[in-house]
Biopython code that builds the backbone (N, CA, C, O; Angstrom):
import numpy as np
from Bio.PDB.StructureBuilder import StructureBuilder

atoms = [
    (1, "MET", "N", (0.864, -1.261, -0.016)),
    (1, "MET", "CA", (-0.027, -0.044, -0.051)),
    (1, "MET", "C", (0.837, 1.179, 0.011)),
    (1, "MET", "O", (0.418, 2.178, -0.573)),
    (2, "LEU", "N", (2.020, 1.239, 0.656)),
    (2, "LEU", "CA", (2.812, 2.318, 0.713)),
    (2, "LEU", "C", (3.343, 2.603, -0.655)),
    (2, "LEU", "O", (3.484, 3.771, -1.017)),
    (3, "PHE", "N", (3.631, 1.648, -1.397)),
    (3, "PHE", "CA", (4.042, 1.872, -2.876)),
    (3, "PHE", "C", (2.901, 2.629, -3.600)),
    (3, "PHE", "O", (3.131, 3.544, -4.389)),
    (4, "GLY", "N", (1.761, 2.230, -3.312)),
    (4, "GLY", "CA", (0.581, 2.978, -4.186)),
    (4, "GLY", "C", (0.465, 4.325, -3.819)),
    (4, "GLY", "O", (0.086, 5.152, -4.648)),
    (5, "ILE", "N", (0.800, 4.696, -2.463)),
    (5, "ILE", "CA", (0.627, 6.098, -2.108)),
    (5, "ILE", "C", (1.877, 6.873, -2.647)),
    (5, "ILE", "O", (1.752, 8.052, -2.975)),
    (6, "MET", "N", (2.992, 6.276, -2.736)),
    (6, "MET", "CA", (4.232, 6.911, -3.397)),
    (6, "MET", "C", (4.002, 7.184, -4.864)),
    (6, "MET", "O", (4.347, 8.236, -5.402)),
    (7, "SER", "N", (3.416, 6.205, -5.473)),
    (7, "SER", "CA", (3.135, 6.375, -6.864)),
    (7, "SER", "C", (2.161, 7.524, -7.240)),
    (7, "SER", "O", (2.256, 8.165, -8.287)),
    (8, "LEU", "N", (1.212, 7.724, -6.284)),
    (8, "LEU", "CA", (0.229, 8.814, -6.385)),
    (8, "LEU", "C", (0.925, 10.178, -6.174)),
    (8, "LEU", "O", (0.475, 11.210, -6.673)),
    (9, "GLN", "N", (1.962, 10.144, -5.467)),
    (9, "GLN", "CA", (2.736, 11.406, -5.329)),
    (9, "GLN", "C", (3.452, 11.960, -6.442)),
    (9, "GLN", "O", (3.860, 13.120, -6.504)),
    (10, "ALA", "N", (3.593, 11.015, -7.375)),
    (10, "ALA", "CA", (4.485, 11.412, -8.510)),
    (10, "ALA", "C", (4.131, 12.497, -9.315)),
    (10, "ALA", "O", (5.005, 13.088, -9.948)),
    (11, "GLU", "N", (2.950, 12.835, -9.370)),
    (11, "GLU", "CA", (2.407, 14.030, -10.164)),
    (11, "GLU", "C", (1.161, 14.588, -9.394)),
    (11, "GLU", "O", (0.469, 13.885, -8.658)),
    (12, "ASN", "N", (0.957, 15.832, -9.618)),
    (12, "ASN", "CA", (-0.390, 16.439, -9.022)),
    (12, "ASN", "C", (-1.502, 15.799, -9.781)),
    (12, "ASN", "O", (-1.578, 15.808, -11.010)),
    (13, "ARG", "N", (-2.315, 15.271, -9.014)),
    (13, "ARG", "CA", (-3.597, 14.525, -9.505)),
    (13, "ARG", "C", (-4.781, 15.225, -8.911)),
    (13, "ARG", "O", (-4.658, 16.079, -8.033)),
    (14, "ILE", "N", (-5.926, 14.845, -9.407)),
    (14, "ILE", "CA", (-7.199, 15.238, -8.808)),
    (14, "ILE", "C", (-7.735, 14.037, -8.121)),
    (14, "ILE", "O", (-7.621, 12.917, -8.620)),
    (15, "TYR", "N", (-8.388, 14.279, -6.854)),
    (15, "TYR", "CA", (-8.859, 13.176, -6.135)),
    (15, "TYR", "C", (-10.419, 13.312, -6.154)),
    (15, "TYR", "O", (-10.990, 14.400, -6.225)),
    (16, "GLU", "N", (-11.061, 12.087, -6.081)),
    (16, "GLU", "CA", (-12.459, 12.125, -6.006)),
    (16, "GLU", "C", (-12.999, 11.416, -4.717)),
    (16, "GLU", "O", (-12.646, 10.259, -4.489)),
    (17, "LEU", "N", (-13.777, 12.023, -3.938)),
    (17, "LEU", "CA", (-14.335, 11.427, -2.665)),
    (17, "LEU", "C", (-15.770, 11.066, -3.038)),
    (17, "LEU", "O", (-16.524, 11.964, -3.413)),
    (18, "ARG", "N", (-16.175, 9.852, -2.961)),
    (18, "ARG", "CA", (-17.426, 9.451, -3.196)),
    (18, "ARG", "C", (-18.009, 8.683, -1.962)),
    (18, "ARG", "O", (-17.354, 7.882, -1.295)),
    (19, "THR", "N", (-19.267, 9.007, -1.745)),
    (19, "THR", "CA", (-20.026, 8.331, -0.692)),
    (19, "THR", "C", (-21.302, 7.709, -1.273)),
    (19, "THR", "O", (-22.078, 8.342, -1.989)),
    (20, "TYR", "N", (-21.456, 6.512, -0.940)),
    (20, "TYR", "CA", (-22.590, 5.621, -1.402)),
    (20, "TYR", "C", (-23.381, 5.253, -0.236)),
    (20, "TYR", "O", (-22.856, 4.727, 0.745)),
    (21, "ILE", "N", (-24.686, 5.522, -0.313)),
    (21, "ILE", "CA", (-25.593, 5.151, 0.586)),
    (21, "ILE", "C", (-26.339, 3.921, 0.150)),
    (21, "ILE", "O", (-27.024, 3.982, -0.871)),
    (22, "SER", "N", (-26.259, 2.816, 0.842)),
    (22, "SER", "CA", (-26.922, 1.652, 0.235)),
    (22, "SER", "C", (-28.431, 1.542, 0.620)),
    (22, "SER", "O", (-28.909, 2.254, 1.503)),
    (23, "THR", "N", (-29.067, 0.743, 0.016)),
    (23, "THR", "CA", (-30.629, 0.555, 0.350)),
    (23, "THR", "C", (-30.620, -0.242, 1.617)),
    (23, "THR", "O", (-29.587, -0.779, 2.017)),
    (24, "ASP", "N", (-31.784, -0.325, 2.267)),
    (24, "ASP", "CA", (-31.740, -0.887, 3.607)),
    (24, "ASP", "C", (-31.189, -2.469, 3.431)),
    (24, "ASP", "O", (-31.596, -3.196, 2.524)),
    (25, "GLY", "N", (-30.331, -2.833, 4.304)),
    (25, "GLY", "CA", (-29.821, -4.201, 4.344)),
    (25, "GLY", "C", (-28.863, -4.694, 3.109)),
    (25, "GLY", "O", (-28.456, -5.849, 2.976)),
    (26, "LYS", "N", (-28.623, -3.761, 2.362)),
    (26, "LYS", "CA", (-27.812, -3.993, 1.092)),
    (26, "LYS", "C", (-26.161, -3.679, 1.117)),
    (26, "LYS", "O", (-25.414, -3.855, 0.154)),
    (27, "LEU", "N", (-25.816, -3.243, 2.257)),
    (27, "LEU", "CA", (-24.340, -2.791, 2.380)),
    (27, "LEU", "C", (-23.439, -3.951, 1.999)),
    (27, "LEU", "O", (-22.522, -3.773, 1.197)),
    (28, "ASP", "N", (-23.663, -5.092, 2.530)),
    (28, "ASP", "CA", (-22.793, -6.268, 2.186)),
    (28, "ASP", "C", (-22.844, -6.529, 0.739)),
    (28, "ASP", "O", (-21.787, -6.838, 0.189)),
    (29, "ASN", "N", (-23.993, -6.442, 0.002)),
    (29, "ASN", "CA", (-24.025, -6.476, -1.433)),
    (29, "ASN", "C", (-23.227, -5.416, -2.158)),
    (29, "ASN", "O", (-22.617, -5.687, -3.192)),
    (30, "LEU", "N", (-23.230, -4.281, -1.651)),
    (30, "LEU", "CA", (-22.461, -3.310, -2.282)),
    (30, "LEU", "C", (-21.104, -3.583, -2.118)),
    (30, "LEU", "O", (-20.408, -3.583, -3.134)),
    (31, "LEU", "N", (-20.560, -3.832, -0.967)),
    (31, "LEU", "CA", (-19.254, -4.204, -0.649)),
    (31, "LEU", "C", (-18.720, -5.370, -1.505)),
    (31, "LEU", "O", (-17.593, -5.363, -1.999)),
    (32, "ALA", "N", (-19.536, -6.288, -1.635)),
    (32, "ALA", "CA", (-19.183, -7.389, -2.425)),
    (32, "ALA", "C", (-18.957, -6.967, -3.966)),
    (32, "ALA", "O", (-18.007, -7.368, -4.638)),
    (33, "ARG", "N", (-19.868, -6.186, -4.382)),
    (33, "ARG", "CA", (-19.798, -5.654, -5.912)),
    (33, "ARG", "C", (-18.356, -4.955, -5.969)),
    (33, "ARG", "O", (-17.566, -5.237, -6.870)),
    (34, "PHE", "N", (-18.091, -4.141, -5.083)),
    (34, "PHE", "CA", (-16.768, -3.449, -5.120)),
    (34, "PHE", "C", (-15.650, -4.315, -5.043)),
    (34, "PHE", "O", (-14.711, -4.215, -5.833)),
    (35, "ARG", "N", (-15.697, -5.212, -4.080)),
    (35, "ARG", "CA", (-14.572, -6.244, -3.888)),
    (35, "ARG", "C", (-14.329, -7.102, -5.046)),
    (35, "ARG", "O", (-13.177, -7.391, -5.371)),
    (36, "ASN", "N", (-15.328, -7.516, -5.672)),
    (36, "ASN", "CA", (-15.123, -8.614, -6.745)),
    (36, "ASN", "C", (-15.236, -7.908, -8.176)),
    (36, "ASN", "O", (-14.876, -8.580, -9.142)),
    (37, "HIS", "N", (-15.614, -6.863, -8.351)),
    (37, "HIS", "CA", (-15.707, -6.214, -9.742)),
    (37, "HIS", "C", (-15.312, -4.784, -9.842)),
    (37, "HIS", "O", (-14.449, -4.481, -10.666)),
    (38, "THR", "N", (-15.845, -3.888, -9.099)),
    (38, "THR", "CA", (-15.706, -2.479, -9.348)),
    (38, "THR", "C", (-14.265, -1.961, -9.216)),
    (38, "THR", "O", (-13.800, -1.196, -10.060)),
    (39, "ILE", "N", (-13.530, -2.400, -8.106)),
    (39, "ILE", "CA", (-12.263, -1.815, -8.149)),
    (39, "ILE", "C", (-11.199, -2.198, -9.311)),
    (39, "ILE", "O", (-10.323, -1.443, -9.734)),
    (40, "LYS", "N", (-11.430, -3.404, -9.700)),
    (40, "LYS", "CA", (-10.667, -3.830, -10.931)),
    (40, "LYS", "C", (-11.087, -3.025, -12.198)),
    (40, "LYS", "O", (-10.300, -2.690, -13.083)),
    (41, "LEU", "N", (-12.225, -2.794, -12.182)),
    (41, "LEU", "CA", (-12.840, -2.038, -13.493)),
    (41, "LEU", "C", (-12.315, -0.586, -13.376)),
    (41, "LEU", "O", (-12.014, 0.066, -14.376)),
    (42, "PHE", "N", (-12.221, -0.123, -12.158)),
    (42, "PHE", "CA", (-11.876, 1.287, -12.094)),
    (42, "PHE", "C", (-10.360, 1.401, -12.588)),
    (42, "PHE", "O", (-10.048, 2.306, -13.362)),
    (43, "GLU", "N", (-9.444, 0.493, -12.142)),
    (43, "GLU", "CA", (-8.119, 0.587, -12.562)),
    (43, "GLU", "C", (-7.997, 0.147, -14.182)),
    (43, "GLU", "O", (-7.088, 0.615, -14.868)),
    (44, "LYS", "N", (-8.841, -0.654, -14.655)),
    (44, "LYS", "CA", (-8.874, -0.930, -16.085)),
    (44, "LYS", "C", (-9.185, 0.450, -16.953)),
    (44, "LYS", "O", (-8.765, 0.600, -18.100)),
    (45, "HIS", "N", (-9.958, 1.411, -16.264)),
    (45, "HIS", "CA", (-10.326, 2.518, -16.995)),
    (45, "HIS", "C", (-9.572, 3.774, -16.609)),
    (45, "HIS", "O", (-9.971, 4.893, -16.932)),
    (46, "GLY", "N", (-8.402, 3.542, -15.867)),
    (46, "GLY", "CA", (-7.499, 4.621, -15.663)),
    (46, "GLY", "C", (-7.543, 5.350, -14.173)),
    (46, "GLY", "O", (-6.706, 6.169, -13.792)),
    (47, "MET", "N", (-8.634, 4.911, -13.442)),
    (47, "MET", "CA", (-8.722, 5.488, -11.991)),
    (47, "MET", "C", (-7.695, 4.703, -11.014)),
    (47, "MET", "O", (-7.426, 3.511, -11.166)),
    (48, "GLN", "N", (-7.248, 5.381, -10.166)),
    (48, "GLN", "CA", (-6.442, 4.769, -9.027)),
    (48, "GLN", "C", (-7.179, 4.746, -7.850)),
    (48, "GLN", "O", (-7.710, 5.752, -7.380)),
    (49, "ASN", "N", (-7.237, 3.535, -7.308)),
    (49, "ASN", "CA", (-7.938, 3.309, -5.990)),
    (49, "ASN", "C", (-6.956, 3.725, -4.862)),
    (49, "ASN", "O", (-5.888, 3.136, -4.696)),
    (50, "VAL", "N", (-7.377, 4.797, -4.072)),
    (50, "VAL", "CA", (-6.819, 5.203, -2.963)),
    (50, "VAL", "C", (-7.075, 4.516, -1.633)),
    (50, "VAL", "O", (-6.182, 4.061, -0.917)),
    (51, "GLY", "N", (-8.378, 4.482, -1.368)),
    (51, "GLY", "CA", (-8.891, 3.871, -0.198)),
    (51, "GLY", "C", (-10.427, 3.755, -0.153)),
    (51, "GLY", "O", (-11.208, 4.461, -0.792)),
    (52, "TYR", "N", (-10.735, 2.788, 0.673)),
    (52, "TYR", "CA", (-12.166, 2.453, 0.789)),
    (52, "TYR", "C", (-12.497, 2.361, 2.399)),
    (52, "TYR", "O", (-11.650, 1.834, 3.120)),
    (53, "TRP", "N", (-13.644, 2.837, 2.939)),
    (53, "TRP", "CA", (-13.972, 2.817, 4.187)),
    (53, "TRP", "C", (-15.510, 2.637, 4.379)),
    (53, "TRP", "O", (-16.298, 3.094, 3.551)),
    (54, "VAL", "N", (-15.899, 1.993, 5.438)),
    (54, "VAL", "CA", (-17.292, 2.030, 5.827)),
    (54, "VAL", "C", (-17.418, 2.905, 7.105)),
    (54, "VAL", "O", (-16.460, 2.956, 7.877)),
    (55, "ALA", "N", (-18.461, 3.534, 7.337)),
    (55, "ALA", "CA", (-18.664, 4.357, 8.380)),
    (55, "ALA", "C", (-18.476, 3.582, 9.750)),
    (55, "ALA", "O", (-18.847, 2.412, 9.848)),
    (56, "ALA", "N", (-17.868, 4.287, 10.842)),
    (56, "ALA", "CA", (-17.592, 3.531, 12.060)),
    (56, "ALA", "C", (-18.787, 3.626, 12.915)),
    (56, "ALA", "O", (-19.003, 2.694, 13.690)),
    (57, "ASP", "N", (-19.615, 4.661, 12.874)),
    (57, "ASP", "CA", (-20.783, 4.773, 13.810)),
    (57, "ASP", "C", (-22.080, 4.710, 13.205)),
    (57, "ASP", "O", (-22.348, 5.203, 12.110)),
    (58, "GLU", "N", (-22.939, 4.043, 14.000)),
    (58, "GLU", "CA", (-24.374, 3.911, 13.645)),
    (58, "GLU", "C", (-24.956, 5.219, 13.575)),
    (58, "GLU", "O", (-24.464, 6.054, 14.335)),
    (59, "PRO", "N", (-25.978, 5.613, 12.765)),
    (59, "PRO", "CA", (-26.491, 4.461, 11.901)),
    (59, "PRO", "C", (-25.893, 4.437, 10.544)),
    (59, "PRO", "O", (-26.306, 3.612, 9.729)),
    (60, "ALA", "N", (-24.960, 5.267, 10.239)),
    (60, "ALA", "CA", (-24.134, 5.171, 8.904)),
    (60, "ALA", "C", (-23.493, 3.960, 8.612)),
    (60, "ALA", "O", (-23.428, 3.564, 7.448)),
    (61, "SER", "N", (-22.929, 3.222, 9.708)),
    (61, "SER", "CA", (-22.285, 1.999, 9.579)),
    (61, "SER", "C", (-22.996, 0.934, 9.064)),
    (61, "SER", "O", (-22.431, -0.110, 8.738)),
    (62, "LYS", "N", (-24.315, 1.122, 8.950)),
    (62, "LYS", "CA", (-25.136, 0.102, 8.401)),
    (62, "LYS", "C", (-25.358, 0.240, 6.866)),
    (62, "LYS", "O", (-25.789, -0.694, 6.190)),
    (63, "ASN", "N", (-25.038, 1.462, 6.355)),
    (63, "ASN", "CA", (-25.346, 1.727, 5.045)),
    (63, "ASN", "C", (-24.425, 2.510, 4.246)),
    (63, "ASN", "O", (-24.796, 2.865, 3.128)),
    (64, "THR", "N", (-23.203, 2.845, 4.695)),
    (64, "THR", "CA", (-22.479, 3.951, 4.011)),
    (64, "THR", "C", (-20.957, 3.343, 3.689)),
    (64, "THR", "O", (-20.209, 2.788, 4.494)),
    (65, "LEU", "N", (-20.746, 3.581, 2.435)),
    (65, "LEU", "CA", (-19.363, 3.128, 1.819)),
    (65, "LEU", "C", (-18.770, 4.554, 1.407)),
    (65, "LEU", "O", (-19.424, 5.364, 0.750)),
    (66, "ILE", "N", (-17.497, 4.775, 1.846)),
    (66, "ILE", "CA", (-16.906, 5.943, 1.499)),
    (66, "ILE", "C", (-15.490, 5.648, 0.818)),
    (66, "ILE", "O", (-14.701, 4.914, 1.413)),
    (67, "TYR", "N", (-15.172, 6.175, -0.348)),
    (67, "TYR", "CA", (-14.005, 5.869, -1.002)),
    (67, "TYR", "C", (-13.386, 7.123, -1.644)),
    (67, "TYR", "O", (-14.048, 8.142, -1.846)),
    (68, "VAL", "N", (-12.022, 6.993, -1.970)),
    (68, "VAL", "CA", (-11.359, 7.984, -2.790)),
    (68, "VAL", "C", (-10.559, 7.353, -3.879)),
    (68, "VAL", "O", (-9.748, 6.448, -3.682)),
    (69, "VAL", "N", (-10.864, 7.940, -5.172)),
    (69, "VAL", "CA", (-10.058, 7.393, -6.290)),
    (69, "VAL", "C", (-9.322, 8.623, -6.789)),
    (69, "VAL", "O", (-9.710, 9.758, -6.512)),
    (70, "SER", "N", (-8.296, 8.385, -7.498)),
    (70, "SER", "CA", (-7.529, 9.527, -8.054)),
    (70, "SER", "C", (-7.561, 9.439, -9.557)),
    (70, "SER", "O", (-7.693, 8.363, -10.140)),
    (71, "HIS", "N", (-7.426, 10.701, -10.224)),
    (71, "HIS", "CA", (-7.351, 10.859, -11.756)),
    (71, "HIS", "C", (-6.228, 11.612, -12.058)),
    (71, "HIS", "O", (-5.661, 12.271, -11.187)),
    (72, "LYS", "N", (-5.808, 11.576, -13.342)),
    (72, "LYS", "CA", (-4.626, 12.573, -13.816)),
    (72, "LYS", "C", (-5.297, 13.957, -13.710)),
    (72, "LYS", "O", (-4.715, 14.841, -13.082)),
    (73, "ASN", "N", (-6.426, 14.179, -14.258)),
    (73, "ASN", "CA", (-7.010, 15.488, -14.207)),
    (73, "ASN", "C", (-8.613, 15.278, -14.351)),
    (73, "ASN", "O", (-9.098, 14.156, -14.499)),
    (74, "ARG", "N", (-9.367, 16.434, -14.296)),
    (74, "ARG", "CA", (-10.789, 16.327, -14.670)),
    (74, "ARG", "C", (-11.225, 15.713, -15.841)),
    (74, "ARG", "O", (-12.194, 14.953, -15.842)),
    (75, "ASP", "N", (-10.452, 16.038, -17.036)),
    (75, "ASP", "CA", (-10.828, 15.447, -18.248)),
    (75, "ASP", "C", (-10.660, 13.856, -18.248)),
    (75, "ASP", "O", (-11.458, 13.059, -18.741)),
    (76, "ALA", "N", (-9.527, 13.572, -17.630)),
    (76, "ALA", "CA", (-9.186, 12.123, -17.390)),
    (76, "ALA", "C", (-10.443, 11.347, -16.656)),
    (76, "ALA", "O", (-10.891, 10.250, -16.990)),
    (77, "ALA", "N", (-10.892, 12.165, -15.596)),
    (77, "ALA", "CA", (-11.945, 11.490, -14.589)),
    (77, "ALA", "C", (-13.182, 11.378, -15.514)),
    (77, "ALA", "O", (-13.835, 10.342, -15.394)),
    (78, "LYS", "N", (-13.594, 12.285, -16.412)),
    (78, "LYS", "CA", (-14.788, 12.211, -17.108)),
    (78, "LYS", "C", (-14.660, 10.964, -17.985)),
    (78, "LYS", "O", (-15.544, 10.108, -18.034)),
    (79, "ALA", "N", (-13.350, 10.896, -18.777)),
    (79, "ALA", "CA", (-13.209, 9.835, -19.625)),
    (79, "ALA", "C", (-13.260, 8.455, -19.054)),
    (79, "ALA", "O", (-13.724, 7.510, -19.691)),
    (80, "SER", "N", (-12.778, 8.352, -17.846)),
    (80, "SER", "CA", (-12.716, 7.172, -17.149)),
    (80, "SER", "C", (-14.055, 6.678, -16.698)),
    (80, "SER", "O", (-14.399, 5.502, -16.813)),
    (81, "TRP", "N", (-14.877, 7.727, -16.122)),
    (81, "TRP", "CA", (-16.233, 7.329, -15.800)),
    (81, "TRP", "C", (-17.020, 7.021, -17.029)),
    (81, "TRP", "O", (-17.697, 5.994, -16.982)),
    (82, "ASP", "N", (-17.046, 7.677, -18.034)),
    (82, "ASP", "CA", (-17.780, 7.270, -19.157)),
    (82, "ASP", "C", (-17.483, 5.973, -19.785)),
    (82, "ASP", "O", (-18.407, 5.366, -20.325)),
    (83, "ALA", "N", (-16.292, 5.480, -19.773)),
    (83, "ALA", "CA", (-15.774, 4.227, -20.299)),
    (83, "ALA", "C", (-16.225, 3.185, -19.325)),
    (83, "ALA", "O", (-16.718, 2.127, -19.718)),
    (84, "PHE", "N", (-16.056, 3.479, -18.014)),
    (84, "PHE", "CA", (-16.427, 2.538, -17.057)),
    (84, "PHE", "C", (-17.901, 2.134, -17.073)),
    (84, "PHE", "O", (-18.255, 0.956, -17.020)),
    (85, "ARG", "N", (-18.741, 3.167, -17.149)),
    (85, "ARG", "CA", (-20.206, 2.954, -17.278)),
    (85, "ARG", "C", (-20.688, 2.166, -18.528)),
    (85, "ARG", "O", (-21.718, 1.492, -18.542)),
    (86, "LYS", "N", (-19.917, 2.305, -19.479)),
    (86, "LYS", "CA", (-20.152, 1.541, -20.802)),
    (86, "LYS", "C", (-19.574, 0.178, -20.886)),
    (86, "LYS", "O", (-19.902, -0.598, -21.783)),
    (87, "ASP", "N", (-18.706, -0.125, -19.950)),
    (87, "ASP", "CA", (-17.970, -1.466, -20.019)),
    (87, "ASP", "C", (-18.976, -2.617, -19.718)),
    (87, "ASP", "O", (-19.714, -2.611, -18.733)),
    (88, "PRO", "N", (-18.939, -3.624, -20.674)),
    (88, "PRO", "CA", (-19.778, -4.712, -20.641)),
    (88, "PRO", "C", (-19.642, -5.417, -19.300)),
    (88, "PRO", "O", (-20.646, -5.861, -18.744)),
    (89, "ASP", "N", (-18.514, -5.525, -18.800)),
    (89, "ASP", "CA", (-18.316, -6.274, -17.592)),
    (89, "ASP", "C", (-18.782, -5.567, -16.366)),
    (89, "ASP", "O", (-19.031, -6.236, -15.363)),
    (90, "TRP", "N", (-18.933, -4.169, -16.358)),
    (90, "TRP", "CA", (-19.649, -3.454, -15.427)),
    (90, "TRP", "C", (-21.042, -3.553, -15.545)),
    (90, "TRP", "O", (-21.708, -3.717, -14.522)),
    (91, "VAL", "N", (-21.598, -3.474, -16.682)),
    (91, "VAL", "CA", (-23.079, -3.581, -16.994)),
    (91, "VAL", "C", (-23.468, -4.834, -16.513)),
    (91, "VAL", "O", (-24.540, -4.902, -15.911)),
    (92, "LYS", "N", (-22.718, -5.944, -16.686)),
    (92, "LYS", "CA", (-23.182, -7.434, -16.157)),
    (92, "LYS", "C", (-23.073, -7.428, -14.733)),
    (92, "LYS", "O", (-24.036, -7.863, -14.102)),
    (93, "ALA", "N", (-22.038, -6.999, -14.092)),
    (93, "ALA", "CA", (-21.816, -6.982, -12.665)),
    (93, "ALA", "C", (-22.948, -6.210, -11.963)),
    (93, "ALA", "O", (-23.535, -6.681, -10.988)),
    (94, "LYS", "N", (-23.229, -5.026, -12.483)),
    (94, "LYS", "CA", (-24.418, -4.235, -11.859)),
    (94, "LYS", "C", (-25.638, -4.980, -11.898)),
    (94, "LYS", "O", (-26.328, -5.134, -10.890)),
    (95, "GLY", "N", (-25.987, -5.534, -13.225)),
    (95, "GLY", "CA", (-27.173, -6.219, -13.389)),
    (95, "GLY", "C", (-27.318, -7.334, -12.390)),
    (95, "GLY", "O", (-28.321, -7.440, -11.685)),
    (96, "GLU", "N", (-26.304, -8.160, -12.340)),
    (96, "GLU", "CA", (-26.299, -9.315, -11.520)),
    (96, "GLU", "C", (-26.438, -8.945, -9.862)),
    (96, "GLU", "O", (-27.089, -9.614, -9.061)),
    (97, "SER", "N", (-25.763, -7.872, -9.587)),
    (97, "SER", "CA", (-25.845, -7.460, -8.177)),
    (97, "SER", "C", (-27.331, -6.847, -7.849)),
    (97, "SER", "O", (-27.828, -6.843, -6.723)),
    (98, "GLU", "N", (-27.854, -6.409, -8.846)),
    (98, "GLU", "CA", (-29.150, -5.775, -8.545)),
    (98, "GLU", "C", (-30.379, -6.627, -8.956)),
    (98, "GLU", "O", (-31.502, -6.141, -9.095)),
    (99, "ALA", "N", (-30.073, -7.965, -9.144)),
    (99, "ALA", "CA", (-31.115, -8.810, -9.623)),
    (99, "ALA", "C", (-32.343, -8.864, -8.621)),
    (99, "ALA", "O", (-33.461, -9.122, -9.067)),
    (100, "ASN", "N", (-32.156, -8.636, -7.345)),
    (100, "ASN", "CA", (-33.190, -8.606, -6.298)),
    (100, "ASN", "C", (-33.468, -7.131, -5.854)),
    (100, "ASN", "O", (-33.864, -6.912, -4.709)),
    (101, "GLY", "N", (-33.269, -6.139, -6.732)),
    (101, "GLY", "CA", (-33.559, -4.768, -6.534)),
    (101, "GLY", "C", (-32.253, -3.871, -6.386)),
    (101, "GLY", "O", (-31.150, -4.413, -6.321)),
    (102, "ALA", "N", (-32.387, -2.588, -6.338)),
    (102, "ALA", "CA", (-31.340, -1.696, -6.265)),
    (102, "ALA", "C", (-30.548, -1.946, -4.946)),
    (102, "ALA", "O", (-31.109, -2.295, -3.907)),
    (103, "ILE", "N", (-29.298, -1.758, -5.050)),
    (103, "ILE", "CA", (-28.509, -1.807, -3.836)),
    (103, "ILE", "C", (-27.873, -0.426, -3.395)),
    (103, "ILE", "O", (-27.245, -0.327, -2.340)),
    (104, "VAL", "N", (-28.060, 0.573, -4.211)),
    (104, "VAL", "CA", (-27.576, 1.972, -3.920)),
    (104, "VAL", "C", (-28.832, 2.884, -3.911)),
    (104, "VAL", "O", (-29.719, 2.833, -4.764)),
    (105, "ASP", "N", (-28.802, 3.753, -2.808)),
    (105, "ASP", "CA", (-29.989, 4.687, -2.741)),
    (105, "ASP", "C", (-29.444, 5.972, -3.223)),
    (105, "ASP", "O", (-30.121, 6.673, -3.975)),
    (106, "LYS", "N", (-28.077, 6.381, -2.779)),
    (106, "LYS", "CA", (-27.705, 7.783, -3.095)),
    (106, "LYS", "C", (-26.186, 7.656, -3.204)),
    (106, "LYS", "O", (-25.502, 6.931, -2.481)),
    (107, "VAL", "N", (-25.717, 8.468, -4.222)),
    (107, "VAL", "CA", (-24.156, 8.653, -4.451)),
    (107, "VAL", "C", (-23.963, 10.175, -4.434)),
    (107, "VAL", "O", (-24.678, 10.951, -5.067)),
    (108, "THR", "N", (-22.875, 10.551, -3.608)),
    (108, "THR", "CA", (-22.405, 11.951, -3.770)),
    (108, "THR", "C", (-20.970, 11.801, -4.299)),
    (108, "THR", "O", (-20.355, 10.747, -4.138)),
    (109, "SER", "N", (-20.463, 12.812, -4.902)),
    (109, "SER", "CA", (-19.003, 13.078, -5.237)),
    (109, "SER", "C", (-18.529, 14.342, -5.105)),
    (109, "SER", "O", (-19.239, 15.326, -5.312)),
    (110, "VAL", "N", (-17.304, 14.405, -4.753)),
    (110, "VAL", "CA", (-16.679, 15.686, -4.496)),
    (110, "VAL", "C", (-15.231, 15.584, -5.070)),
    (110, "VAL", "O", (-14.468, 14.714, -4.650)),
    (111, "PHE", "N", (-14.845, 16.504, -6.060)),
    (111, "PHE", "CA", (-13.506, 16.491, -6.519)),
    (111, "PHE", "C", (-12.688, 17.390, -5.609)),
    (111, "PHE", "O", (-13.105, 18.405, -5.051)),
    (112, "MET", "N", (-11.460, 16.875, -5.535)),
    (112, "MET", "CA", (-10.563, 17.686, -4.465)),
    (112, "MET", "C", (-9.127, 17.849, -5.034)),
    (112, "MET", "O", (-8.521, 16.896, -5.523)),
    (113, "ASN", "N", (-8.634, 19.049, -4.953)),
    (113, "ASN", "CA", (-7.264, 19.302, -5.125)),
    (113, "ASN", "C", (-6.402, 19.205, -4.013)),
    (113, "ASN", "O", (-6.701, 19.784, -2.969)),
    (114, "PRO", "N", (-5.212, 18.443, -4.128)),
    (114, "PRO", "CA", (-4.397, 18.521, -2.864)),
    (114, "PRO", "C", (-3.766, 20.003, -2.484)),
    (114, "PRO", "O", (-3.428, 20.835, -3.327)),
    (115, "THR", "N", (-3.681, 20.155, -1.166)),
    (115, "THR", "CA", (-2.910, 21.435, -0.740)),
    (115, "THR", "C", (-1.452, 21.200, -0.914)),
    (115, "THR", "O", (-1.001, 20.081, -1.156)),
    (116, "ASP", "N", (-0.737, 22.242, -0.792)),
    (116, "ASP", "CA", (0.714, 22.385, -0.882)),
    (116, "ASP", "C", (1.217, 21.459, 0.237)),
    (116, "ASP", "O", (2.290, 20.871, 0.095)),
    (117, "PHE", "N", (0.594, 21.336, 1.166)),
    (117, "PHE", "CA", (1.184, 20.474, 2.492)),
    (117, "PHE", "C", (0.689, 19.190, 2.540)),
    (117, "PHE", "O", (0.897, 18.532, 3.559)),
    (118, "SER", "N", (-0.040, 18.627, 1.457)),
    (118, "SER", "CA", (-0.666, 17.348, 1.491)),
    (118, "SER", "C", (0.317, 16.367, 1.248)),
    (118, "SER", "O", (1.156, 16.635, 0.388)),
    (119, "LYS", "N", (0.392, 15.135, 1.913)),
    (119, "LYS", "CA", (1.344, 14.024, 1.563)),
    (119, "LYS", "C", (1.021, 13.490, 0.150)),
    (119, "LYS", "O", (1.945, 13.112, -0.571)),
    (120, "LEU", "N", (-0.228, 13.447, -0.256)),
    (120, "LEU", "CA", (-0.750, 13.020, -1.484)),
    (120, "LEU", "C", (-0.830, 14.273, -2.507)),
    (120, "LEU", "O", (-1.575, 15.240, -2.347)),
    (121, "LYS", "N", (0.000, 14.100, -3.505)),
    (121, "LYS", "CA", (-0.122, 15.238, -4.492)),
    (121, "LYS", "C", (-0.769, 14.606, -5.773)),
    (121, "LYS", "O", (-0.992, 15.306, -6.761)),
]
sb = StructureBuilder()
sb.init_structure("model")
sb.init_model(0)
sb.init_chain("A")
sb.init_seg("    ")
for serial, (resi, resn, name, xyz) in enumerate(atoms, 1):
    if name == "N":
        sb.init_residue(resn, " ", resi, " ")
    sb.init_atom(name, np.array(xyz, "f"), 0.0, 1.0, " ", f" {name:<3s}", serial, name[0])
structure = sb.get_structure()
């Protein structure tokens, strides 16, 4: 993991903080989809996985996934997301994971620029 952080420091990148609120009782399904499919597809489409967390305190601990990915720049982020959403492997994984209904209720995204004193650039 330290190597991943060091490689992220090699150039000024843009970071994206994303928060997913799962539908009731579906957090484990969402985590499985990320673990088994999503993170690999993010990398395939040029996104770097920085970190993934679940909320520590209730009630958010029952339905909240928080993660950070990085992109070369905003244009690269848009291109990566567009390609990811069209990827047949993603379409299949999403469909299979939602066979019994939606597993995500809400998604928020915030793009972030590192400060001059940030360890991650």
